[in-house]
PASE-832500 format. One line per field, with one value per atom (N, C-alpha, C, O, CB): residue in one letter; chain; atom name; x, y, z. Coordinates in pm, 1 decimal. Glycine has a CB too. Layout:
! PASE-832500
aa	A ...
ch	A ...
at	CA ...
east	X ...
north	Y ...
up	Z ...
! end
This chain:
! PASE-832500
aa	M M M M M Q Q Q Q Q H H H H H D D D D D E E E E E L L L L L L L L L L G G G G G L L L L L V V V V V Q Q Q Q Q A A A A A R R R R R A A A A A A A A A A L L L L L P P P P P D D D D D R R R R R G G G G G R R R R R A A A A A E E E E E R R R R R A A A A A V V V V V R R R R R A A A A A T T T T T L L L L L E E E E E T T T T T V V V V V A A A A A E E E E E R R R R R V V V V V P P P P P A A A A A G G G G G L L L L L A A A A A Q Q Q Q Q H H H H H L L L L L A A A A A A A A A A Q Q Q Q Q L L L L L P P P P P H H H H H E E E E E I I I I I A A A A A E E E E E P P P P P M M M M M L L L L L R R R R R V V V V V S S S S S E E E E E E E E E E H H H H H S S S S S P P P P P A A A A A E E E E E G G G G G R R R R R P P P P P S S S S S G G G G G G G G G G E E E E E R R R R R F F F F F D D D D D L L L L L T T T T T I I I I I F F F F F A A A A A G G G G G R R R R R V V V V V A A A A A W W W W W R R R R R G G G G G G G G G G V V V V V S S S S S E E E E E E E E E E A A A A A A A A A A L L L L L Q Q Q Q Q E E E E E A A A A A T T T T T A A A A A V V V V V F F F F F E E E E E V V V V V L L L L L D D D D D A A A A A A A A A A L L L L L S S S S S P P P P P E E E E E L L L L L M M M M M E E E E E K K K K K L L L L L S S S S S H H H H H S S S S S L L L L L P P P P P H H H H H D D D D D I I I I I R R R R R E E E E E L L L L L L L L L L P P P P P L L L L L A A A A A R R R R R A A A A A E E E E E E E E E E F F F F F T T T T T
ch	A A A A A A A A A A A A A A A A A A A A A A A A A A A A A A A A A A A A A A A A A A A A A A A A A A A A A A A A A A A A A A A A A A A A A A A A A A A A A A A A A A A A A A A A A A A A A A A A A A A A A A A A A A A A A A A A A A A A A A A A A A A A A A A A A A A A A A A A A A A A A A A A A A A A A A A A A A A A A A A A A A A A A A A A A A A A A A A A A A A A A A A A A A A A A A A A A A A A A A A A A A A A A A A A A A A A A A A A A A A A A A A A A A A A A A A A A A A A A A A A A A A A A A A A A A A A A A A A A A A A A A A A A A A A A A A A A A A A A A A A A A A A A A A A A A A A A A A A A A A A A A A A A A A A A A A A A A A A A A A A A A A A A A A A A A A A A A A A A A A A A A A A A A A A A A A A A A A A A A A A A A A A A A A A A A A A A A A A A A A A A A A A A A A A A A A A A A A A A A A A A A A A A A A A A A A A A A A A A A A A A A A A A A A A A A A A A A A A A A A A A A A A A A A A A A A A A A A A A A A A A A A A A A A A A A A A A A A A A A A A A A A A A A A A A A A A A A A A A A A A A A A A A A A A A A A A A A A A A A A A A A A A A A A A A A A A A A A A A A A A A A A A A A A A A A A A A A A A A A A A A A A A A A A A A A A A A A A A A A A A A A A A A A A A A A A A A A A A A A A A A A A A A A A A A A A A A A A A A A A A A A A A A A A A A A A A A A A A A A A A A A A A A A A A A A A A A A A A A A A A A A A A A A A A A A A A A A A A A A A A A A A A A A A A A A A A A A A A A A A A A A A A A
at	N CA C O CB N CA C O CB N CA C O CB N CA C O CB N CA C O CB N CA C O CB N CA C O CB N CA C O CB N CA C O CB N CA C O CB N CA C O CB N CA C O CB N CA C O CB N CA C O CB N CA C O CB N CA C O CB N CA C O CB N CA C O CB N CA C O CB N CA C O CB N CA C O CB N CA C O CB N CA C O CB N CA C O CB N CA C O CB N CA C O CB N CA C O CB N CA C O CB N CA C O CB N CA C O CB N CA C O CB N CA C O CB N CA C O CB N CA C O CB N CA C O CB N CA C O CB N CA C O CB N CA C O CB N CA C O CB N CA C O CB N CA C O CB N CA C O CB N CA C O CB N CA C O CB N CA C O CB N CA C O CB N CA C O CB N CA C O CB N CA C O CB N CA C O CB N CA C O CB N CA C O CB N CA C O CB N CA C O CB N CA C O CB N CA C O CB N CA C O CB N CA C O CB N CA C O CB N CA C O CB N CA C O CB N CA C O CB N CA C O CB N CA C O CB N CA C O CB N CA C O CB N CA C O CB N CA C O CB N CA C O CB N CA C O CB N CA C O CB N CA C O CB N CA C O CB N CA C O CB N CA C O CB N CA C O CB N CA C O CB N CA C O CB N CA C O CB N CA C O CB N CA C O CB N CA C O CB N CA C O CB N CA C O CB N CA C O CB N CA C O CB N CA C O CB N CA C O CB N CA C O CB N CA C O CB N CA C O CB N CA C O CB N CA C O CB N CA C O CB N CA C O CB N CA C O CB N CA C O CB N CA C O CB N CA C O CB N CA C O CB N CA C O CB N CA C O CB N CA C O CB N CA C O CB N CA C O CB N CA C O CB N CA C O CB N CA C O CB N CA C O CB N CA C O CB N CA C O CB N CA C O CB N CA C O CB N CA C O CB N CA C O CB N CA C O CB N CA C O CB N CA C O CB N CA C O CB N CA C O CB N CA C O CB N CA C O CB N CA C O CB N CA C O CB N CA C O CB N CA C O CB N CA C O CB N CA C O CB N CA C O CB N CA C O CB N CA C O CB N CA C O CB N CA C O CB N CA C O CB N CA C O CB N CA C O CB N CA C O CB N CA C O CB N CA C O CB N CA C O CB N CA C O CB
east	97.3 23.4 81.5 183.5 -33.9 62.2 147.1 84.9 -28.5 132.8 180.0 169.4 37.9 -41.0 284.6 3.3 -113.2 -241.7 -344.3 -101.2 -237.0 -351.3 -388.8 -506.5 -333.7 -262.9 -277.4 -355.0 -460.8 -130.3 -298.8 -347.4 -491.8 -581.9 -252.0 -521.8 -647.9 -769.9 -879.5 -631.3 -708.1 -796.0 -833.5 -945.6 -756.9 -713.1 -725.0 -802.6 -885.7 -595.0 -788.1 -871.9 -1021.5 -1108.0 -806.7 -1055.9 -1204.4 -1248.7 -1366.3 -1242.9 -1191.6 -1237.1 -1249.2 -1352.6 -1123.7 -1159.6 -1172.3 -1247.9 -1273.0 -1081.1 -1298.6 -1360.9 -1272.6 -1322.0 -1513.9 -1147.3 -1072.9 -1067.8 -1064.1 -920.1 -1069.3 -1084.7 -983.0 -1015.9 -1068.1 -843.3 -749.1 -641.7 -627.8 -695.4 -551.8 -465.6 -343.5 -292.5 -398.3 -298.4 -244.1 -266.8 -176.7 -241.3 -400.6 -464.3 -450.6 -423.4 -596.2 -474.4 -457.2 -311.9 -285.5 -508.9 -222.3 -66.8 -32.5 46.1 27.7 -81.8 -68.4 -99.5 -28.1 -130.9 -225.0 -294.5 -217.4 -204.9 -471.3 -172.8 -88.6 32.9 71.8 -54.3 117.1 236.4 220.2 308.2 330.9 129.0 97.5 73.4 134.6 -38.1 -28.9 -47.8 83.8 113.2 -163.9 143.9 262.4 371.1 439.4 323.2 392.9 504.9 455.1 550.4 553.8 351.1 325.0 320.8 358.7 201.3 277.6 292.0 421.7 439.2 260.5 539.7 657.1 716.5 811.4 721.5 662.5 706.5 686.8 758.1 674.2 552.8 487.9 516.7 509.0 379.9 562.1 591.4 765.1 842.3 529.9 784.6 933.0 975.2 899.3 967.8 1124.3 1176.8 1185.1 1163.3 1336.4 1209.2 1196.6 1058.4 1060.8 1221.1 940.1 819.7 808.3 752.9 726.3 844.6 815.8 909.2 873.4 863.7 1028.4 1087.7 1023.6 1015.9 1229.2 975.5 901.2 784.8 746.3 863.7 723.1 583.6 631.0 587.6 502.9 728.8 794.7 825.8 800.8 930.4 886.0 919.9 840.4 880.5 948.8 678.3 587.0 511.3 426.3 533.1 542.7 473.8 582.9 702.9 451.2 498.8 581.4 700.9 693.8 479.9 802.4 899.0 865.7 931.9 1022.3 781.5 743.5 673.5 664.5 664.5 614.7 541.9 620.0 610.3 424.7 718.2 797.1 909.3 923.6 868.8 971.9 1084.9 1066.0 1176.2 1129.4 964.9 969.8 919.9 938.0 871.9 877.3 840.9 954.5 961.8 755.3 1054.7 1160.6 1272.9 1352.4 1208.7 1268.0 1327.6 1289.3 1375.3 1326.9 1150.9 1090.5 1143.4 1180.7 918.7 1137.1 1196.5 1344.9 1397.8 1168.5 1411.3 1537.7 1580.5 1674.8 1615.5 1492.8 1505.6 1477.8 1521.5 1429.5 1380.6 1355.8 1408.2 1354.2 1227.1 1541.4 1596.0 1693.0 1720.8 1709.7 1739.2 1813.5 1950.7 2009.5 1825.2 1999.7 2116.6 2112.7 2209.4 2150.3 1979.3 1960.4 1920.1 1867.0 1830.4 1949.7 1930.0 1774.6 1736.0 1974.2 1707.7 1545.2 1524.9 1603.8 1427.1 1434.3 1390.0 1365.8 1323.1 1281.5 1388.9 1383.6 1236.9 1193.8 1482.5 1155.4 1018.0 909.9 787.3 955.8 983.6 863.4 833.3 836.1 723.0 802.0 734.1 593.3 512.3 724.4 581.7 457.7 371.7 398.4 478.6 250.7 143.0 34.6 37.2 161.1 -93.1 -231.6 -280.1 -209.1 -326.9 -428.3 -506.0 -487.1 -440.2 -671.5 -505.1 -523.9 -397.5 -404.2 -565.5 -273.3 -128.3 -127.3 -90.4 -7.7 -183.6 -169.5 -251.0 -206.5 -210.3 -356.4 -442.9 -374.4 -357.9 -625.9 -340.7 -251.8 -151.6 -146.6 -165.6 -54.7 52.2 5.1 69.2 119.1 -106.9 -146.6 -199.2 -166.0 -221.7 -297.6 -326.8 -222.8 -222.6 -390.5 -139.9 -22.7 33.3 37.2 83.1 75.9 156.1 59.9 105.3 204.9 -70.8 -133.0 -211.8 -288.2 -203.4 -203.5 -267.7 -410.9 -484.5 -230.6 -448.2 -620.5 -655.3 -570.5 -683.8 -770.9 -838.2 -811.2 -787.2 -988.3 -815.1 -792.9 -900.1 -879.2 -793.9 -1015.0 -1138.1 -1089.2 -1063.6 -1308.3 -1068.3 -1033.5 -925.0 -929.5 -998.3 -828.0 -714.7 -723.4 -645.4 -632.5 -826.1 -891.7 -955.7 -926.5 -989.9 -1036.4 -1101.6 -1009.0 -1008.8 -1179.1 -932.3 -817.1 -712.8 -643.4 -753.1 -699.8 -608.3 -677.9 -615.3 -547.1 -804.4 -892.0 -890.8 -878.2 -1027.7 -909.7 -908.8 -757.1 -748.3 -943.4 -650.9 -537.1 -505.2 -451.9 -467.7 -547.1 -536.0 -626.3 -581.2 -568.4 -739.9 -838.6 -751.2 -724.1 -1005.6 -702.4 -598.8 -484.1 -459.7 -532.0 -400.5 -307.8 -353.5 -291.6 -259.0 -456.7 -480.5 -514.9 -518.1 -577.1 -538.5 -535.8 -401.1 -379.1 -633.0 -311.7 -180.2 -85.8 7.8 -132.8 -93.0 -11.0 -40.6 -153.1 22.3 88.0 40.4 -37.3 5.4 175.6 -140.4 -214.1 -125.8 -155.4 -270.3 -5.8 82.9 124.1 111.5 193.4 181.0 234.9 127.3 169.1 298.4 9.9 -104.9 -133.4 -170.9 -238.5 -120.7 -152.0 -23.7 -50.4 -162.1 81.9 213.2 175.4 209.2 367.3 120.4 95.3 -15.2 -9.5 76.9 -113.4 -218.3 -181.2 -240.1 -311.6 -84.7 -25.5 48.9 47.4 80.3 117.2 201.9 125.0 171.3 302.7 6.0 -68.4 -139.9 -188.5 -137.6 -172.5 -250.4 -399.4 -436.2 -223.6 -476.5 -622.0 -703.9 -783.8 -707.3 -663.3 -737.7 -697.8 -783.9 -702.8 -601.0 -530.9 -576.2 -613.8 -345.5 -570.5 -607.0 -748.8 -786.9 -582.5 -822.6 -964.6 -995.6 -1107.0 -1015.4 -888.7 -890.8 -866.9 -896.1 -784.3 -826.4 -789.5 -933.2 -1026.6 -693.7 -956.5 -1085.2 -1113.2 -1027.5 -1069.1 -1245.1 -1331.4 -1258.5 -1198.0 -1505.7 -1255.1 -1213.9 -1070.5 -1054.3 -1211.5 -976.3 -845.4 -868.6 -828.0 -772.3 -943.5 -954.4 -1015.6 -968.9 -1030.2 -1126.9 -1185.4 -1112.8 -1140.2 -1280.4 -1012.9 -943.8 -855.7 -813.3 -886.1 -827.5 -743.6 -824.5 -766.6 -609.0 -936.2 -1026.6 -1052.8 -1125.4 -1180.6
north	-110.4 1.0 114.7 116.8 3.9 216.7 336.1 447.5 444.4 393.4 533.5 624.0 704.3 686.3 708.7 793.0 844.3 776.5 834.2 886.1 654.9 570.3 533.3 527.2 457.8 500.1 461.6 582.4 569.0 431.6 681.8 829.4 827.6 812.0 997.2 841.9 834.7 745.8 783.7 791.1 622.3 547.1 569.5 556.7 431.6 608.2 645.8 757.0 756.6 674.6 863.1 982.5 956.6 1030.5 1086.0 861.0 826.3 753.3 776.0 768.1 659.6 563.6 656.7 655.2 434.6 726.7 830.1 932.2 985.1 882.7 973.0 1091.8 1212.3 1291.1 1095.0 1223.3 1327.7 1428.3 1393.4 1266.4 1564.1 1681.9 1671.6 1699.8 1824.3 1627.6 1636.8 1550.0 1486.2 1773.1 1542.7 1426.4 1464.1 1364.4 1406.3 1591.8 1604.5 1551.5 1507.0 1689.9 1549.5 1486.6 1352.7 1292.6 1510.8 1287.5 1143.7 1101.9 1007.9 1088.8 1165.2 1135.4 1149.6 1067.6 1207.7 1256.8 1253.2 1152.1 1112.4 1338.5 1090.1 981.6 850.4 757.2 972.7 842.8 721.4 707.3 595.6 721.8 842.1 825.4 835.3 786.3 928.6 886.8 882.4 727.5 673.1 976.2 664.0 531.4 427.4 336.9 491.6 456.5 359.7 383.8 287.5 379.2 497.6 529.2 482.2 454.4 679.6 467.0 408.8 248.8 180.6 465.4 204.5 61.2 18.3 -84.5 35.0 99.6 62.1 61.0 -13.3 135.8 143.3 128.2 46.1 10.9 194.4 -38.8 -146.7 -282.6 -366.7 -144.2 -296.1 -449.3 -450.5 -360.6 -478.9 -568.0 -608.1 -539.4 -503.0 -780.4 -525.0 -429.8 -518.9 -467.4 -368.0 -614.9 -701.5 -701.8 -692.4 -837.8 -713.1 -715.0 -578.2 -573.8 -758.3 -461.4 -325.3 -296.6 -224.8 -213.7 -372.1 -366.2 -451.0 -403.6 -401.2 -561.3 -618.9 -535.5 -531.8 -758.0 -471.0 -387.6 -282.3 -274.1 -302.7 -199.2 -101.7 -151.0 -80.9 -68.0 -287.4 -332.1 -326.2 -300.2 -438.6 -361.3 -353.4 -222.3 -213.8 -428.6 -140.1 5.1 85.3 66.1 95.7 173.1 296.6 356.3 355.5 425.4 404.4 455.5 593.5 620.4 464.6 675.7 798.3 780.6 864.2 885.2 645.3 607.2 527.1 535.0 533.1 429.7 333.1 415.5 390.3 236.8 500.7 568.8 646.8 662.4 652.7 705.3 736.7 600.7 590.3 871.9 531.6 409.6 322.6 259.8 333.7 328.7 276.4 348.4 288.4 225.7 486.5 547.0 534.9 533.6 655.7 525.0 507.0 355.2 337.0 517.0 254.3 126.6 145.4 88.7 -18.3 207.6 189.3 261.8 230.5 226.7 365.2 427.7 359.8 384.9 532.1 243.8 135.1 9.0 -99.5 111.5 39.4 -113.3 -176.1 -99.8 -97.1 -312.7 -335.3 -273.0 -287.6 -455.5 -194.9 -146.0 -17.1 14.3 -113.7 52.9 169.4 98.3 162.1 282.0 -28.4 -82.9 -135.3 -182.8 27.8 -115.9 -144.6 -291.0 -343.3 -40.9 -351.4 -469.1 -499.2 -409.4 -487.0 -607.1 -634.1 -665.7 -663.4 -760.7 -698.6 -749.1 -604.7 -608.2 -877.6 -501.2 -403.5 -358.5 -438.0 -479.0 -213.3 -160.1 -218.8 -242.3 -0.5 -237.8 -284.5 -172.7 -113.3 -394.6 -149.5 -67.5 -110.5 -181.3 84.2 -48.0 -85.2 12.6 90.5 -88.8 -1.9 94.1 208.1 294.4 69.3 245.2 379.9 449.7 561.5 386.8 396.1 460.6 486.3 592.8 374.6 352.3 377.3 494.4 578.3 256.3 500.9 620.1 758.2 856.1 609.1 757.9 900.3 952.7 1069.3 881.5 836.0 838.0 887.6 976.1 693.7 825.2 859.4 987.1 1067.3 776.9 1019.9 1163.1 1269.6 1359.5 1188.6 1251.5 1330.1 1365.4 1479.3 1251.6 1254.3 1270.5 1341.2 1415.0 1111.2 1313.7 1370.7 1480.7 1517.9 1285.4 1545.8 1644.8 1641.5 1725.4 1730.4 1537.7 1517.8 1453.9 1404.6 1404.7 1458.3 1386.9 1247.2 1185.0 1403.7 1192.7 1046.0 958.8 851.6 1000.0 1028.9 938.9 955.9 848.0 993.4 1042.2 1087.0 1001.4 944.4 1230.4 988.5 939.6 770.4 708.6 995.8 703.8 578.1 551.6 454.8 566.3 634.9 631.6 615.5 516.4 751.3 718.2 700.8 607.7 576.0 808.1 564.1 446.7 287.7 190.5 436.4 299.4 205.7 194.9 93.2 240.8 345.6 338.0 284.6 209.0 503.1 331.0 301.7 150.7 105.6 358.8 71.7 -66.7 -122.2 -223.6 -117.8 -82.1 -148.1 -116.7 -213.7 -80.1 -10.6 2.2 -86.3 -149.5 152.1 -104.6 -194.5 -330.6 -395.9 -183.7 -381.1 -503.6 -540.5 -657.6 -539.8 -438.8 -452.0 -427.8 -465.3 -361.8 -359.1 -327.6 -421.9 -436.1 -205.8 -503.6 -599.6 -736.3 -784.0 -587.0 -807.4 -947.8 -1022.6 -999.0 -1037.4 -1103.8 -1178.8 -1206.8 -1166.6 -1310.7 -1282.3 -1336.6 -1235.1 -1243.9 -1404.0 -1121.4 -1022.0 -951.5 -894.5 -931.8 -951.3 -881.6 -977.0 -933.7 -845.7 -1113.2 -1219.8 -1197.9 -1210.6 -1393.0 -1173.5 -1149.5 -1008.5 -1004.2 -1146.5 -901.5 -798.0 -823.1 -781.5 -682.5 -884.0 -933.4 -1005.0 -992.2 -1005.1 -1088.0 -1179.8 -1087.9 -1115.4 -1294.0 -973.4 -905.1 -793.6 -750.6 -844.7 -758.6 -677.3 -715.0 -827.2 -614.0 -643.6 -707.9 -686.8 -617.1 -652.4 -769.6 -783.0 -629.8 -596.8 -882.8 -567.4 -417.6 -345.8 -270.6 -318.9 -349.9 -265.4 -349.3 -297.6 -254.9 -466.7 -567.2 -560.6 -599.1 -707.3 -509.3 -453.1 -346.1 -327.9 -398.3 -280.0 -166.1 -240.4 -176.1 -46.4 -347.0 -416.3 -451.2 -474.5 -570.8 -456.5 -531.3 -626.5 -704.1 -589.2 -636.3 -752.2 -874.2 -928.1 -776.5 -930.9 -1076.8 -1092.5 -1196.9 -1124.8 -1014.6 -1002.6 -1014.0 -1109.2 -870.9 -901.6 -886.1 -1001.1 -1027.6 -769.6 -1076.8 -1201.2 -1322.8 -1410.0 -1216.8 -1342.5 -1436.8 -1501.6 -1616.5 -1402.6 -1415.9 -1445.5 -1414.9 -1390.2 -1359.1 -1421.8 -1383.8 -1539.5 -1548.6 -1300.9
up	-16.0 -3.6 -15.8 52.9 96.8 -75.5 -98.3 18.7 66.6 -272.8 45.4 145.0 138.4 231.1 140.8 37.8 11.2 17.3 53.4 -91.7 -17.6 -12.1 116.7 152.2 -85.0 211.1 350.5 419.2 480.6 420.1 403.4 484.1 430.7 513.1 434.1 301.1 265.1 349.5 390.9 138.8 355.9 409.1 550.2 599.5 391.0 613.6 765.9 783.8 874.7 833.4 704.5 704.0 658.2 705.2 611.7 573.6 563.8 650.9 679.4 457.0 714.5 832.6 955.4 1022.2 864.7 982.4 1096.7 1114.2 1222.4 1114.1 977.2 934.8 992.6 1073.3 984.5 950.8 988.2 837.9 719.9 1050.3 901.1 799.5 691.2 576.0 869.2 723.7 606.4 625.8 730.1 582.8 515.1 510.8 636.7 687.9 338.5 684.6 788.1 900.9 972.0 800.9 934.2 1051.3 1059.4 1163.3 1058.8 918.7 916.1 935.7 1010.7 786.5 874.1 925.6 1044.1 1091.7 872.0 1123.0 1273.1 1343.8 1435.9 1328.7 1305.0 1389.7 1341.0 1420.5 1362.2 1230.2 1191.0 1260.1 1294.0 1052.4 1292.2 1326.3 1491.5 1562.3 1251.0 1537.5 1683.7 1728.0 1819.9 1715.1 1644.9 1674.8 1653.9 1732.0 1589.9 1550.2 1521.0 1621.1 1656.1 1372.3 1668.4 1727.4 1865.0 1937.8 1708.0 1915.5 2034.0 2031.9 2127.0 2079.5 1929.5 1889.9 1914.4 1979.7 1749.4 1859.7 1856.4 1992.7 2018.2 1768.6 2084.3 2235.5 2286.5 2380.5 2316.6 2236.3 2303.1 2298.9 2388.5 2274.0 2144.3 2091.1 2108.3 2141.7 1896.7 2076.7 2084.3 1956.4 1866.5 2088.5 1961.2 1861.0 1712.9 1603.2 1916.0 1727.1 1610.9 1525.2 1402.4 1661.0 1598.2 1559.7 1510.7 1400.9 1660.4 1559.4 1515.3 1361.3 1268.0 1652.4 1371.2 1229.2 1138.9 1025.6 1224.5 1154.2 1049.7 1027.6 910.7 1077.4 1108.5 1066.9 964.8 849.9 1206.9 1021.9 942.9 780.2 682.1 1022.7 776.1 655.5 543.5 430.1 667.1 590.5 532.4 500.5 411.9 582.9 565.7 547.4 447.9 428.5 715.4 399.3 324.2 404.4 527.3 295.3 346.6 433.9 500.7 601.0 359.8 463.1 547.7 668.9 758.8 476.3 666.5 785.2 883.7 1006.2 748.0 798.3 863.6 963.3 1083.0 745.6 901.6 945.1 1070.4 1122.9 843.1 1143.6 1286.6 1364.9 1486.2 1320.3 1313.9 1381.2 1424.4 1530.0 1296.9 1313.7 1367.3 1453.3 1525.5 1272.4 1435.0 1522.2 1661.3 1749.4 1487.3 1689.4 1819.8 1881.2 1997.1 1801.8 1776.3 1853.6 1867.1 1962.7 1773.3 1795.9 1831.7 1962.1 2034.7 1723.7 1978.1 2125.8 2235.4 2347.7 2145.5 2194.8 2299.9 2285.6 2307.2 2315.9 2239.0 2191.4 2323.7 2416.2 2026.5 2325.0 2434.3 2465.9 2573.1 2434.3 2349.9 2345.1 2454.2 2523.6 2194.5 2455.7 2557.8 2703.2 2794.0 2502.1 2710.7 2840.2 2874.2 2981.0 2938.7 2769.7 2805.4 2766.8 2688.1 2711.3 2812.6 2764.8 2612.2 2539.7 2829.1 2569.7 2418.4 2384.8 2269.5 2372.8 2504.5 2457.5 2447.6 2436.5 2583.7 2454.1 2439.0 2587.6 2681.6 2364.5 2601.5 2727.1 2741.0 2651.4 2724.1 2877.8 2920.7 2982.3 3086.8 3015.9 2892.7 2949.6 2876.6 2776.0 2942.6 2951.7 2914.7 2814.6 2751.0 3037.3 2806.4 2694.9 2761.1 2686.8 2658.1 2875.5 2922.3 2899.1 2848.0 3068.3 2931.4 2866.4 2737.3 2687.8 2877.9 2654.3 2509.8 2469.4 2391.0 2428.0 2515.6 2448.3 2509.6 2436.9 2494.2 2631.3 2669.7 2575.4 2536.1 2798.5 2535.4 2462.2 2303.9 2247.2 2474.8 2242.0 2132.5 2129.6 2042.3 2091.0 2238.7 2238.9 2228.2 2144.1 2349.7 2316.3 2347.1 2209.4 2162.9 2440.5 2150.4 2007.6 1900.3 1812.8 1942.4 1913.7 1803.5 1824.4 1735.3 1743.3 1943.0 1978.6 1984.3 1932.5 1912.0 2051.6 2051.1 2186.8 2261.2 1917.2 2209.5 2328.5 2327.4 2223.9 2330.7 2450.8 2452.1 2369.1 2312.4 2600.5 2376.3 2283.5 2160.2 2106.6 2283.9 2100.0 1973.4 1931.6 1822.5 1969.8 2010.8 1994.6 1984.5 1912.1 2105.0 2064.5 2049.0 1915.5 1845.3 2149.2 1887.2 1761.6 1643.1 1570.1 1746.3 1630.3 1530.7 1540.1 1443.5 1520.9 1650.5 1643.9 1593.3 1551.0 1799.9 1611.3 1569.5 1408.6 1340.4 1626.6 1362.3 1203.0 1145.5 1048.8 1137.1 1213.4 1184.4 1164.2 1062.8 1273.7 1281.2 1289.5 1184.3 1130.8 1427.5 1142.2 1026.4 915.7 845.0 1004.9 883.9 747.4 753.3 650.5 728.8 865.5 881.9 852.1 768.0 1004.7 913.0 872.6 717.8 680.1 952.8 638.3 495.7 421.6 306.4 443.9 503.0 449.7 480.6 402.0 492.2 601.0 622.3 600.2 585.5 728.2 598.5 567.4 698.0 811.0 522.1 681.2 787.0 903.1 1015.7 733.6 875.6 972.1 1052.5 1174.7 918.0 989.5 1057.9 1150.0 1250.8 962.5 1126.4 1202.8 1304.4 1413.3 1115.9 1285.1 1395.3 1496.8 1616.3 1327.4 1469.9 1552.3 1614.3 1732.7 1452.5 1573.2 1659.4 1744.2 1859.9 1592.1 1705.0 1806.2 1905.0 2012.4 1755.7 1891.9 2000.9 2102.0 2222.0 1936.6 2051.1 2127.3 2223.8 2329.4 2032.6 2168.8 2260.7 2356.5 2341.6 2210.8 2482.1 2572.6 2517.4 2422.8 2719.2 2606.9 2555.8 2538.1 2450.5 2672.5 2630.6 2623.2 2506.5 2461.0 2748.1 2453.9 2329.5 2207.1 2101.8 2337.1 2226.7 2118.6 2072.0 1961.4 2166.9 2163.9 2129.9 2024.8 1975.6 2245.8 1997.3 1900.7 1782.0 1681.2 1924.8 1762.3 1622.1 1544.6 1621.3 1649.9 1428.9 1352.5 1425.2 1467.4 1210.6 1452.6 1545.2 1515.4 1608.1 1503.3 1387.2 1374.3 1439.3 1502.5 1213.7 1433.8 1488.2 1634.1 1700.8 1447.3 1686.8 1829.0 1909.2 2020.0 1853.4 1854.0 1882.0 1878.4 1960.8 1805.7 1783.8 1765.9 1873.8 1861.8 1675.2 1989.6 2084.4 2237.8 2343.6 2054.3 2222.1 2332.4 2407.9 2506.9 2266.4
! end
């Protein structure tokens, strides 16, 4: 999936006013995901995304790498922290952040390989997993 197509889909699904808002939503969500999942998984996710979207995700993943003295399994946090971080990064309320993150996950489900989405599902706690498309979220309940 190309950069503009991905942003257009997120913009439509989240009913955002413009592409800039969609880009902030994508970036905020994926940077927060990169903090939460193992570094290797973040790199695999980034490899299947357009460069413009993957680069910030890789940067955050590298900041949380074991070389920095952090655990390689990703930082542990729940939906409340996830929503707060996405909201802070995106400059929106936590409610809007969750709506936008849900739209981002829906588009990722179409953009990434099914195997990679399954790995992402497995790496997220139940409460964050509920933001994934319904079929994925229920797959592991």
